[in-house]
Backbone bond lengths (Angstrom), bond angles and torsions (degrees), N, CA, C in turn:
res aa  C-N    CA-C-N  psi(-1)  N-CA   C-N-CA  omega(-1)  CA-C   N-CA-C  phi
1 M - - - 1.465 - - 1.528 109.60 -
2 S 1.315 116.36 130.04 1.463 120.61 -179.91 1.527 110.13 -74.39
3 N 1.332 115.74 165.86 1.463 119.46 177.12 1.526 111.48 -62.80
4 A 1.323 116.59 -35.48 1.464 120.02 177.91 1.527 110.45 -62.82
5 E 1.321 116.69 -42.28 1.465 120.69 178.97 1.529 110.99 -68.14
6 R 1.333 116.27 -38.66 1.468 120.24 177.84 1.527 110.53 -63.25
7 L 1.327 116.41 -41.68 1.464 120.35 -179.86 1.528 110.64 -62.22
8 I 1.321 116.14 -45.12 1.469 119.90 179.97 1.528 110.53 -64.40
9 A 1.341 116.77 -37.69 1.469 120.33 178.82 1.528 110.99 -64.57
10 I 1.341 116.78 -42.72 1.467 120.65 177.72 1.523 110.05 -60.99
11 Y 1.316 115.34 -45.62 1.476 120.63 178.72 1.529 110.24 -57.10
12 N 1.325 117.01 -48.18 1.467 120.75 -176.74 1.529 111.62 -63.42
13 H 1.341 116.38 -42.11 1.468 120.07 179.06 1.529 110.64 -63.56
14 L 1.334 116.08 -44.41 1.460 119.74 179.82 1.525 111.43 -66.61
15 D 1.316 116.56 -36.78 1.462 120.56 179.05 1.526 110.18 -61.02
16 R 1.332 116.35 -45.82 1.469 119.96 178.82 1.533 110.82 -65.36
17 F 1.327 115.75 -41.05 1.462 120.51 -179.54 1.528 110.90 -61.68
18 M 1.326 116.22 -44.22 1.468 119.98 -179.47 1.524 111.43 -67.94
19 R 1.318 117.20 -36.32 1.469 119.89 177.98 1.529 110.76 -62.98
20 D 1.329 116.31 -36.16 1.466 119.88 177.56 1.529 111.12 -67.33
21 L 1.340 116.50 -33.07 1.460 120.54 178.25 1.522 111.88 -74.79
22 D 1.312 115.91 -28.96 1.470 121.80 -171.62 1.525 109.38 -124.90
23 E 1.326 116.32 65.85 1.461 121.14 -172.27 1.527 113.41 -67.92
24 K 1.323 117.68 -21.60 1.467 120.11 -177.07 1.522 112.18 -69.80
25 D 1.329 116.51 -33.61 1.470 120.60 -178.04 1.529 109.35 -116.48
26 Q 1.324 116.15 79.14 1.458 120.72 -175.73 1.527 113.48 -77.75
27 Y 1.323 117.00 -15.64 1.464 118.19 -169.92 1.523 114.03 -115.39
28 I 1.322 117.96 12.00 1.465 118.32 176.50 1.522 109.14 -83.43
29 P 1.324 117.96 152.34 1.468 121.19 -178.00 1.530 112.31 -64.28
30 F 1.308 115.16 160.21 1.463 123.59 179.43 1.524 110.87 -52.17
31 S 1.330 117.06 -49.43 1.466 120.83 -175.01 1.528 111.60 -63.61
32 R 1.322 116.65 -40.39 1.473 119.64 178.88 1.523 110.75 -68.63
33 R 1.317 116.23 -34.77 1.467 119.26 178.75 1.531 110.50 -66.93
34 V 1.330 116.14 -40.03 1.468 120.26 176.36 1.526 109.99 -58.80
35 Q 1.327 116.00 -48.00 1.464 120.31 -178.62 1.528 111.50 -63.02
36 K 1.319 116.23 -36.41 1.464 120.18 179.08 1.525 110.84 -67.62
37 L 1.330 116.83 -47.28 1.459 120.58 -179.42 1.525 111.61 -67.69
38 A 1.330 116.35 -29.41 1.467 120.71 -179.47 1.521 112.07 -64.91
39 T 1.325 117.19 -23.61 1.470 119.63 -179.84 1.524 111.75 -67.39
40 H 1.340 116.58 -14.82 1.465 120.70 179.60 1.526 111.80 -95.11
41 G 1.335 117.20 5.72 1.458 120.10 -178.54 1.518 111.22 79.74
42 G 1.325 116.72 -155.40 1.454 121.25 177.61 1.515 113.46 70.61
43 P 1.343 117.53 -161.00 1.464 120.93 -174.94 1.522 114.42 -64.26
44 F 1.328 117.75 -29.64 1.469 119.06 -179.39 1.523 111.04 -69.38
45 D 1.311 116.49 -31.76 1.462 120.21 174.82 1.524 110.25 -75.27
46 K 1.318 116.44 -45.56 1.467 121.62 -177.76 1.524 111.68 -60.92
47 Y 1.332 116.73 -39.08 1.463 121.11 -174.77 1.528 112.84 -111.63
48 K 1.310 116.93 22.80 1.467 120.46 -176.39 1.523 111.77 -56.35
49 T 1.320 117.74 -47.37 1.471 120.70 -178.61 1.521 110.98 -60.36
50 D 1.329 117.08 -42.27 1.464 121.14 179.17 1.524 111.02 -64.63
51 L 1.320 116.63 -41.43 1.462 120.08 -178.17 1.523 111.90 -68.75
52 L 1.316 116.62 -34.97 1.467 119.35 176.11 1.525 110.50 -68.74
53 L 1.333 116.41 -35.76 1.468 119.88 174.82 1.525 110.08 -65.00
54 L 1.322 116.89 -42.80 1.462 121.07 176.95 1.522 110.31 -56.31
55 S 1.319 116.70 -43.32 1.463 121.13 179.47 1.527 111.29 -62.83
56 D 1.328 116.37 -44.11 1.471 120.23 -179.87 1.526 111.29 -62.86
57 L 1.328 116.10 -44.15 1.469 119.79 -178.71 1.527 110.83 -66.70
58 R 1.316 116.46 -40.93 1.461 119.70 177.86 1.520 110.53 -60.91
59 N 1.331 117.47 -41.92 1.460 120.61 -179.43 1.523 111.58 -64.20
60 I 1.330 116.16 -38.09 1.467 119.61 177.40 1.521 110.04 -62.76
61 L 1.333 116.06 -44.28 1.464 120.26 -177.05 1.529 112.11 -68.10
62 V 1.319 116.71 -38.90 1.465 120.57 -174.12 1.519 112.54 -85.06
63 H 1.320 117.24 -39.83 1.460 120.13 -173.13 1.522 113.65 -83.55
64 E 1.326 116.39 -21.21 1.461 118.87 172.59 1.528 106.70 -79.74
65 A 1.309 116.67 114.40 1.467 120.71 -172.66 1.522 111.87 -62.59
66 Y 1.332 115.06 123.82 1.465 119.64 169.73 1.525 107.70 -150.19
67 L 1.311 115.46 146.40 1.448 121.52 -178.38 1.523 109.58 -95.34
68 D 1.326 115.94 173.33 1.460 120.17 -177.98 1.519 112.66 -58.12
69 N 1.318 117.07 -29.67 1.464 119.87 -177.00 1.526 112.59 -95.45
70 I 1.340 116.54 10.31 1.461 120.54 177.93 1.523 108.40 -118.79
71 N 1.310 117.50 133.05 1.460 121.01 -179.89 1.522 110.62 -66.42
72 P 1.335 117.38 145.61 1.464 119.11 174.68 1.518 110.18 -64.09
73 I 1.326 115.85 162.12 1.461 119.20 -175.73 1.521 111.92 -71.87
74 M 1.326 117.54 -11.46 1.458 119.73 177.02 1.521 108.97 -153.37
75 E 1.320 115.32 160.74 1.459 122.04 175.68 1.529 106.92 -127.37
76 P 1.322 118.63 112.57 1.460 121.02 -176.52 1.525 112.40 -54.42
77 N 1.326 115.35 142.95 1.461 122.59 -179.97 1.533 110.70 -62.75
78 P 1.342 118.34 139.22 1.471 120.71 -179.65 1.529 113.34 -56.42
79 K 1.342 117.40 -39.30 1.466 120.48 179.29 1.532 110.75 -64.01
80 L 1.324 115.15 -38.77 1.459 119.61 178.01 1.523 110.28 -64.98
81 M 1.328 116.15 -39.70 1.457 119.88 179.20 1.528 111.12 -65.57
82 E 1.327 116.97 -37.75 1.466 120.04 176.75 1.525 110.47 -59.47
83 R 1.332 115.22 -41.37 1.469 119.06 179.95 1.526 110.86 -67.37
84 F 1.317 117.41 -45.22 1.465 119.98 179.18 1.534 110.80 -60.12
85 E 1.322 116.72 -39.73 1.462 119.96 -179.81 1.526 111.22 -69.13
86 M 1.346 116.48 -36.86 1.464 120.15 176.05 1.521 110.44 -62.85
87 I 1.341 116.25 -46.03 1.465 121.11 -179.75 1.528 110.29 -63.41
88 Y 1.326 116.16 -43.20 1.466 120.61 178.12 1.532 110.41 -56.60
89 G 1.334 116.41 -46.25 1.462 120.32 -179.86 1.514 112.48 -62.51
90 R 1.331 116.17 -39.79 1.468 119.81 -178.39 1.529 112.27 -71.82
91 I 1.315 116.87 -28.00 1.467 119.75 178.03 1.528 110.61 -78.54
92 I 1.322 116.82 -45.61 1.460 121.05 -178.13 1.525 111.14 -68.44
93 S 1.332 116.46 -38.79 1.464 121.41 -178.80 1.524 108.99 -135.86
94 P 1.336 117.94 80.36 1.465 121.39 -175.50 1.525 111.97 -58.09
95 P 1.333 117.70 132.46 1.466 120.24 -179.77 1.525 111.25 -68.55
96 K 1.313 115.71 142.43 1.462 120.11 177.02 1.527 110.03 -76.16
97 A 1.317 115.38 142.89 1.468 120.17 178.76 1.522 110.92 -57.98
98 L 1.316 116.84 -37.29 1.458 121.04 -178.33 1.523 111.78 -63.97
99 D 1.334 116.65 -26.48 1.465 120.80 -178.30 1.521 113.54 -87.89
100 V 1.338 118.21 -30.75 1.472 119.04 -168.99 1.523 115.78 -120.72
101 V 1.320 119.65 -22.24 1.474 118.91 -177.18 1.523 114.18 -128.02
102 A 1.311 118.41 -17.01 1.468 120.43 -172.38 1.519 112.61 -87.27
103 L 1.323 114.70 148.45 1.453 120.37 163.90 1.522 106.48 -75.43
104 K 1.331 116.90 131.74 1.457 120.05 179.03 1.529 109.87 -73.65
105 G 1.320 115.54 161.29 1.455 120.51 -176.86 1.514 113.99 -51.14
106 H 1.347 117.60 -43.46 1.468 120.45 -177.06 1.525 112.52 -74.66
107 E 1.336 117.53 -13.58 1.464 121.51 179.58 1.530 112.62 -91.79
108 I 1.308 116.95 -10.73 1.464 121.61 -173.75 1.525 110.69 -85.43
109 Y 1.316 115.57 131.07 1.460 119.80 171.63 1.519 107.14 -77.69
110 K 1.314 116.09 114.56 1.461 120.85 -178.32 1.526 109.16 -133.77
111 V 1.311 115.80 157.00 1.462 120.62 -177.82 1.521 109.61 -133.25
112 G 1.333 115.22 163.32 1.454 121.14 176.17 1.518 111.08 -104.64
113 F 1.310 116.07 174.85 1.463 120.98 -179.46 1.532 112.11 -60.93
114 D 1.325 116.74 -28.91 1.462 119.85 -174.11 1.530 113.00 -85.08
115 A 1.328 117.66 -3.75 1.472 120.42 -179.18 1.525 110.50 -66.94
116 R 1.349 115.65 142.47 1.464 120.05 176.94 1.525 109.27 -71.86
117 A 1.317 116.52 127.00 1.463 121.45 -175.72 1.522 112.10 -60.27
118 T 1.338 117.35 -40.90 1.468 119.60 -178.30 1.525 111.27 -64.07
119 R 1.328 116.70 -39.02 1.468 119.95 179.64 1.532 110.77 -68.00
120 V 1.319 115.87 -39.32 1.465 119.74 177.74 1.524 110.11 -62.50
121 M 1.335 116.79 -43.94 1.465 120.57 -179.72 1.527 111.36 -64.05
122 E 1.325 117.01 -37.40 1.470 120.61 176.73 1.528 110.56 -61.84
123 N 1.328 116.57 -43.97 1.467 120.46 178.72 1.526 111.59 -65.60
124 M 1.318 116.13 -37.24 1.465 120.03 178.72 1.525 110.67 -63.62
125 I 1.324 116.59 -43.67 1.467 120.53 178.82 1.522 110.47 -66.14
126 R 1.325 116.51 -43.23 1.468 121.27 -176.96 1.529 111.72 -62.99
127 H 1.320 116.70 -39.18 1.468 120.61 -174.72 1.525 113.69 -103.79
128 G 1.327 117.32 -1.51 1.461 119.88 177.68 1.513 114.34 76.53
129 Y 1.341 117.40 25.61 1.459 120.51 178.44 1.523 109.79 -83.09
130 A 1.318 116.81 132.75 1.464 120.66 178.55 1.525 111.94 -97.65
131 H 1.332 116.55 -30.60 1.466 120.95 -176.12 1.522 108.94 -140.21
132 V 1.315 116.39 130.14 1.460 121.83 -176.44 1.528 109.35 -122.85
133 P 1.322 117.92 123.83 1.464 119.16 178.21 1.529 111.36 -69.11
134 V 1.310 115.25 139.24 1.459 121.70 175.67 1.526 106.64 -99.53
135 V 1.331 115.87 117.06 1.462 121.17 -170.64 1.525 110.43 -124.69
136 E 1.307 115.66 133.15 1.460 122.46 172.89 1.520 107.79 -128.27
137 N 1.349 116.18 126.14 1.469 121.23 -178.78 1.525 111.29 55.76
138 E 1.355 115.53 39.09 1.465 124.26 177.14 1.529 113.09 68.37
139 V 1.317 117.64 11.06 1.463 122.32 179.59 1.523 109.47 -111.00
140 V 1.338 116.86 132.00 1.463 121.36 -179.77 1.528 109.90 -70.52
141 Q 1.335 114.92 125.81 1.459 120.63 178.27 1.526 112.36 -105.19
142 G 1.322 116.92 -16.92 1.457 120.83 -178.73 1.514 110.46 169.27
143 V 1.319 115.92 -171.01 1.464 121.84 -179.69 1.522 108.60 -130.97
144 F 1.325 115.65 128.61 1.463 121.58 179.26 1.522 108.71 -100.15
145 S 1.340 116.21 132.84 1.461 121.07 179.98 1.518 109.12 -153.75
146 E 1.330 116.18 179.15 1.463 119.61 176.22 1.526 110.30 -60.52
147 H 1.330 116.22 -32.19 1.464 120.05 178.50 1.530 110.67 -65.58
148 S 1.334 116.76 -32.34 1.463 119.76 177.37 1.520 110.25 -61.41
149 V 1.334 115.87 -43.22 1.463 120.92 -179.15 1.528 110.41 -66.14
150 V 1.339 116.06 -45.90 1.467 120.37 179.72 1.526 110.42 -60.84
151 N 1.327 116.63 -45.07 1.469 120.21 -179.95 1.523 111.33 -63.70
152 F 1.330 115.73 -39.25 1.466 120.31 178.88 1.524 110.85 -61.20
153 L 1.334 116.35 -47.96 1.464 120.45 -178.98 1.527 111.52 -66.42
154 T 1.333 115.71 -33.70 1.463 119.73 179.02 1.523 111.33 -68.66
155 Q 1.325 115.60 -41.48 1.461 119.96 -176.46 1.529 113.43 -84.04
156 M 1.332 116.12 -15.06 1.466 120.54 -179.59 1.524 109.06 -123.94
157 P 1.330 118.60 72.35 1.467 122.01 -177.88 1.530 111.48 -54.38
158 G 1.324 115.34 136.58 1.451 120.39 179.86 1.516 113.69 90.57
159 S 1.327 117.86 -10.89 1.464 120.86 179.00 1.522 110.65 -76.34
160 T 1.313 116.45 156.53 1.463 122.62 176.00 1.524 108.66 -131.01
161 I 1.314 115.30 161.54 1.467 120.39 177.09 1.524 107.28 -95.92
162 G 1.322 115.72 82.42 1.457 121.04 -179.03 1.516 112.07 -84.55
163 P 1.336 117.12 169.64 1.468 121.38 -176.39 1.526 114.26 -63.74
164 E 1.325 117.85 -20.23 1.464 120.36 -178.10 1.529 113.00 -98.90
165 L 1.330 117.27 -2.82 1.467 119.83 -179.43 1.523 110.15 -68.10
166 R 1.300 116.76 129.63 1.466 121.70 -176.88 1.531 111.01 -98.31
167 V 1.313 113.84 152.94 1.466 120.03 178.24 1.527 110.75 -57.31
168 G 1.330 116.53 -38.91 1.460 120.37 -179.27 1.516 113.53 -60.33
169 E 1.346 116.52 -34.38 1.463 119.88 178.71 1.526 110.47 -66.96
170 I 1.328 116.02 -40.86 1.465 120.31 178.76 1.522 110.33 -67.17
171 M 1.333 115.95 -45.82 1.457 119.44 -176.59 1.525 111.36 -67.03
172 G 1.327 116.98 -29.94 1.451 119.93 178.14 1.516 112.64 -63.07
173 V 1.341 115.88 -24.57 1.459 121.00 178.29 1.523 110.98 -91.13
174 V 1.327 117.28 -50.51 1.469 119.68 -171.94 1.516 112.76 -75.80
175 Q 1.329 118.89 -21.00 1.459 120.04 178.39 1.520 111.29 -63.42
176 K 1.317 116.70 -21.29 1.456 120.07 178.03 1.519 111.76 -75.18
177 D 1.326 115.33 -12.95 1.465 120.66 -177.78 1.520 108.87 -87.14
178 S 1.327 117.63 118.07 1.472 120.96 -177.32 1.517 111.61 -59.60
179 Y 1.337 117.39 -26.54 1.465 121.39 -179.89 1.521 110.93 -57.34
180 Q 1.330 116.45 -37.73 1.456 120.49 -178.09 1.527 110.68 -62.06
181 H 1.335 116.86 -36.59 1.460 120.50 -176.05 1.527 112.06 -76.07
182 Q 1.301 117.80 -20.91 1.457 120.57 -177.22 1.526 112.14 -76.78
183 R 1.315 117.26 -14.19 1.449 120.01 -169.66 1.524 113.94 -95.35
184 Y 1.306 118.21 -6.36 1.457 119.36 175.38 1.522 109.77 -144.18
185 R 1.326 114.66 156.30 1.458 120.29 -178.74 1.514 109.46 -134.69
186 F 1.313 115.33 164.74 1.455 121.56 177.86 1.523 109.39 -115.79
187 A 1.317 115.73 145.41 1.464 120.94 179.15 1.525 108.61 -143.11
188 H 1.323 115.11 158.18 1.462 120.73 -178.89 1.527 110.78 -71.41
189 R 1.290 115.98 153.57 1.468 122.01 -179.18 1.529 112.44 -57.47
190 D 1.338 118.06 -25.10 1.462 121.52 -177.37 1.526 113.59 -92.51
191 V 1.327 118.52 4.91 1.461 120.85 -179.79 1.530 109.48 -60.97
192 T 1.328 116.93 143.59 1.463 119.77 -179.11 1.525 110.78 -83.12
193 A 1.331 114.80 160.59 1.466 119.99 177.27 1.525 110.53 -61.19
194 F 1.324 117.38 -34.71 1.468 120.99 179.44 1.526 111.08 -65.91
195 E 1.324 116.75 -39.78 1.466 120.22 -179.93 1.523 111.00 -65.69
196 V 1.332 116.61 -40.48 1.468 119.79 177.48 1.523 109.98 -68.01
197 E 1.322 116.66 -40.83 1.463 120.36 177.51 1.526 110.29 -57.97
198 D 1.329 117.19 -42.18 1.466 121.15 179.08 1.531 111.61 -63.99
199 M 1.336 117.15 -33.05 1.468 119.78 177.61 1.526 110.82 -60.26
200 F 1.331 115.60 -42.31 1.467 119.59 -179.95 1.525 111.10 -72.80
201 W 1.331 117.35 -43.46 1.467 120.55 -178.98 1.521 111.34 -62.62
202 S 1.329 117.43 -36.63 1.465 120.66 -176.56 1.518 112.13 -66.40
203 Q 1.338 116.86 -17.68 1.463 120.23 -178.88 1.517 112.61 -108.43
204 Q 1.324 117.15 10.26 1.462 120.08 -176.93 1.521 113.25 -59.42
205 G 1.323 116.86 -36.05 1.455 119.43 -175.48 1.518 114.27 -78.62
206 Q 1.331 116.93 -5.99 1.454 118.89 -177.21 1.525 110.94 -78.82
207 D 1.337 115.14 159.06 1.458 118.39 177.02 1.526 109.16 -73.16
208 R 1.308 116.49 171.23 1.460 121.69 -174.40 1.525 112.07 -59.76
209 K 1.329 116.22 -32.28 1.460 119.36 -175.93 1.522 112.37 -64.60
210 G 1.332 117.29 -34.07 1.449 119.56 -176.73 1.512 114.60 -106.79
211 R 1.325 117.30 2.90 1.460 120.49 -173.77 1.529 111.35 -74.09
212 L 1.320 115.37 138.38 1.459 121.33 178.95 1.524 110.44 -64.98
213 V 1.334 116.56 132.50 1.463 120.16 -179.42 1.523 112.45 -115.46
214 A 1.329 117.80 -21.17 1.461 118.85 -178.81 1.521 110.71 -159.08
215 V 1.329 114.23 146.94 1.462 121.19 172.31 1.524 106.67 -119.55
216 F 1.315 116.69 124.63 1.452 121.56 179.39 1.522 109.39 -99.33
217 L 1.314 115.65 129.24 1.458 121.59 179.83 1.522 107.75 -97.47
218 T 1.316 116.00 120.55 1.457 120.35 -177.14 1.520 111.00 -125.68
219 S 1.322 114.99 169.10 1.462 120.60 -177.65 1.522 112.39 -65.65
220 T 1.324 117.07 -24.54 1.464 121.04 -178.08 1.523 113.38 -110.81
221 G 1.341 116.59 -11.95 1.456 120.19 -174.55 1.513 112.21 81.69
222 K 1.329 115.79 7.84 1.462 120.88 -178.51 1.521 110.07 -129.48
223 K 1.317 114.93 172.11 1.458 121.40 -176.90 1.525 112.18 -59.94
224 G 1.316 118.11 -34.40 1.456 120.70 -176.17 1.515 115.25 -80.04
225 G 1.326 117.79 0.82 1.455 120.32 -178.00 1.516 113.12 -85.34
226 M 1.327 115.53 169.61 1.457 120.76 177.72 1.527 110.15 -72.80
227 L 1.334 116.78 134.12 1.462 121.33 -179.63 1.522 110.22 -73.32
228 L 1.334 116.42 121.82 1.462 122.24 -179.29 1.519 112.70 -114.31
229 G 1.334 117.26 -25.67 1.463 120.16 -178.37 1.514 111.16 -166.69
230 M 1.327 114.72 167.94 1.465 121.13 -178.60 1.523 108.11 -144.53
231 V 1.327 116.33 135.51 1.463 121.88 177.94 1.523 108.28 -123.93
232 T 1.327 116.50 126.49 1.461 121.52 175.30 1.524 109.05 -107.74
233 A 1.321 115.79 172.82 1.463 119.70 177.63 1.522 110.50 -59.67
234 A 1.340 116.51 -35.83 1.468 120.18 179.28 1.523 110.88 -66.02
235 N 1.337 117.23 -39.10 1.465 120.59 178.34 1.518 111.12 -63.01
236 I 1.332 116.49 -45.45 1.466 119.85 -175.95 1.517 110.58 -70.96
237 A 1.348 117.17 -28.16 1.464 120.04 177.41 1.521 110.59 -65.62
238 G 1.321 116.07 -25.01 1.458 120.04 178.88 1.515 113.83 -85.58
239 F 1.339 116.72 -0.41 1.465 120.74 178.01 1.519 107.68 -66.36
240 R 1.309 117.04 110.67 1.465 122.32 -170.52 1.519 111.66 -57.16
241 V 1.329 115.86 133.34 1.468 121.85 -179.88 1.515 109.81 -65.54
């Protein structure tokens, strides 16, 4: 199969796939359907420019009259075809965040309520960690960060961060602060990388105080579930275009 034939096949498969997603508008053109689906985020938004290019190239190949014994007026570049095939695969079978962008449970630096706060902060500085999940019995109870310490000192005037201060004591104070809850979210283990990416993009315009810093993937998609993975803004930034 030539690259031109492969391109047309990808277009046809995607066209049918999009029609199944958008049953109300069966007769709108491919390009308009892409633009419509892109408004919902996800892969159609991420790859909108590529999909519109795919549509243009397909139209050139199909609408310029040529017979089976005449070569098409162009042959798509192999690198371009690799990209179209990658995009096709990601749209038809979106990769799970847990598989492609998340730190797995055993890779995550996490602490319990009984951990000494000073030791945790030393490890955070040494390894460059900004946010550390606080986990008890494999369940996320909160997130420890420099903001946790600042909030603790602000809400407990006269307190100090001594060597015996435990993470649980700090979290018992800052968890009451709604600001702490705005900075991380929970999602189900089966959430796609595109859905997690959209969570971060949707909060881009917010100030630092309310900006999402981590998404925790759990067995239930809620705080009470078992921690299976963690995605930060840095992880999602590495999600290959």
